[in-house]
N, C-alpha and C positions, 0 to 999 in steps of 0.2 A: 518719545517712546524709546525704550531700551532695545538693544539687540541681543541675540543669543546665538551660540554656535550649535548648529545641528550636526550630529555625528551619525553617519549612516554606515551600517555594517556592509562589508564586501561579500557576505555570504547569506544565502537563504537558509532559514532554519529547516531542519529535517522534519518533514511531515510524517505523521504516524497513523497507521491503520491497524486496528485490532480486528482480525478476521475470524470467521467461524463462530460468531456470537449465536447462542441458542436460547438465551434467557434475557428478558427485559432488564433484570437487575444488573446483569453483567454489561449490557449496553450503557446503562446509566453510570456504572462504575467507570467504564472506559471514557465516557464524556467528562466525568468529574475529574479523572486523572489528567486530562488534557489531550486525549487523542483527537485527531482531526477527522477520523472516519472510522466507521465500523463496516465489517463485511458480513453479508448474509448469503449463505451457500445454498444453491438450488441444484444440487447434484446428488441424486438419491444414494449412490454408493458411499458417500461421505458420512461419517458419524456426526458431522456438524450440519447436515441438511435440515432445513426447516420448510414447512409449507407456507402458503401465502398468508393464512390467518395468523400464524405464529410470527411470521416476519413483520406483519403490520404492527403487532403489539410491540415487538422489539424496536422497530423503527420509531415508534411514538415515544420511546423512553429516553431518547438522547437529547431532545431539546434542539434549539436553533443553532446553526453554524457548525454542526457536525454532519458530515456527508454520510449518506447511506448508500452502500455499494452492493449491487447484486452480482454474485459470482456464479458463472455458468460453465458447463463443459458440453460442447456440441448440442445445444438445445434446439428445439424447433422454434420457428418464428412465432407460432401461436402461443407457445409457452411463455416466451419473453414478453410478448405484448400483453398477455393476461396478467402477468405479475406486475408490470408497469401500471396497469389499471388499478390494481388492488393494494400495492405497497408504495408508499412515498419513497422515491429513489432519486439520487442525484447523479449516479455514475453506474455504468455497467462494466463488468470485467469478464473477459472470455479466455478460457484456459485450454480450449480444444483446437480443432482444425477449422474453425470458423473462417470465412473469407472476409476481406475488408468490406465488401458490399453488405454482407450480413451484419457485421458489427456496427456499421454506420447507419443501419436502416431503422432505428427506433426513436430518433429525435433526442437522444441523450448522449453525452460524451462517454467514451469508453476507454478502458485499458486493454491491451492485448498482452497475454503472458507467453513466455517461452521457457521451456525446461532446458537448462544449460548442461551440455556435455562437451568434452574435448573434441575438437574438430568440427563443431557445429558453428556455422557462420551466422552470428546473431544479426549483424547489420543486413546481410542478404535476406534473412528471414523476415526482419521487421520492415524492410523497404516498402512493401505494399501497404503497410499500416501507418504511413506517415500522417494520416488523419486522426490517429489515436491521441487521446489526451496524454498518454504516457505508455511506456513499455515496462512490463513487469518481468523480472528475472527470478526464476525459481529452480530448485534442485530437480534432477531427473530421477524418477523411479518407474520401472516398467509398469504400465497399466494404472498408474496413480497420477493424479493431477493436483498437485499442491497438498499442503497439510501433512507432509511426511516427517517434518521435524529434522530434516537433513540439510546440511550446508553444502553448497557446491564451491568449486575453486574460484575465488573472486578474481584471480589473475586472468580469467577468461573474459572478463567484462571489458568491452571496448572503452578506450579512454574518452572518445567523443561519440555522441549520439545525437540524432536529429530530434529526439523527443525526450522529455524528462524520464529518468530511470527510477524504477521502484524496486528496491531490493527485498527479496523474500528468501525463505529457505533456511531453517535452522537457527534463526535469530533468537537470542535470549538477552536478559539483562547483563549477563556476564560477557557477551561478545559485542554488545551494542557500541561501545566506544571504539573498538577496532573497526567495526563496519563503517561508522561515520568517518573515521580518520582515513581508512584505506580506499573506500569506494566513493565517498561523498555523494550519496544518492540524493535525489530529490525527495524521496520518501522511503520509509521502511514499512514492511507488511509482516506482521507476526500473528501466529495462531498457536501452534503447539507449544511455543516457548512461554506462553502465559496460561498454561493449563495445569490443573491439578490431576486430571485424568483425561483420557482421550475424549475430546469433544466438550469438556467442562472447563470453563474459564475460572481463573483464580484471581480475585480482586487484588490481593496483595502482589501477585506477580505482575498484573497489569500496571499497578502503580510503580513497581520497581523498574519495569521496562521503560515506561515513559520518563521516569526520573533519570535513568541511565542515558537515554538519548538526549535529553535536555542538558545534562551535565557535559556530555561529549560535545554538543554544540557550543557550549560556553567555553570549553577548553580550546576548541578550534577557532573561536572568535578572538581569544585573548591577544595573540600577536598583532592582529589588525586593529584592535581597539586602543593600542598604545599611542597611536597617532591619529590626527584628525583626518576624516575621510569626507570627500566632498561629492562623490558620485557613486551610485550603487553599481556593483558588478553583476555578473550573471552566474547561474549555476555552472559548476565545473562540467557537469554531465551533458549539457545541451549546447549544440553548435549555434 
């Protein structure tokens, strides 16, 4: 039997979530483009909010191996439990003032989000949420919880974190390469940056965004792939 050299990259590819999906065809387009997850928003003030019946139709459109993420802002326990019963979900995402006990109380992994502003201690805020699957960083706007299309100052992101970091806020195909190079997040979360109008996804923009992230990953990998690697590394963002 012959032998072969196995080359292992030192980096984890950047995961991609397309958030605020409102139509099944856009969920299918996100999956076809190579997205790892879609987000379903259950926050009535959002133009991207969907009800349980619509969410179930959207969730059914992505096929296997694409995660369905439910996005909430200060929901009631009964609301979350009812949606879990009606919609196939792999992950919950909380953007409000939910407690760690609340977030962890539904038998599904969860993301906890924070809106980033200067002077806000992210590590202190996230410390009680060490049980989260990841920490999501988004832009701050008064009385709005995500989906603003605004980018925050990435220099405020801590260099090390106890959980995988998900970068959100103002991402587009045009700044995707910079995001991957500067922040090196575990995942990126985009909504407004792949829309033709507020709340309406654009299949062409979804494809462009996914392609931009994948190209940025390839560029980031090139220096490491010039030599043989014998052991995998770990994400820059996680201790």
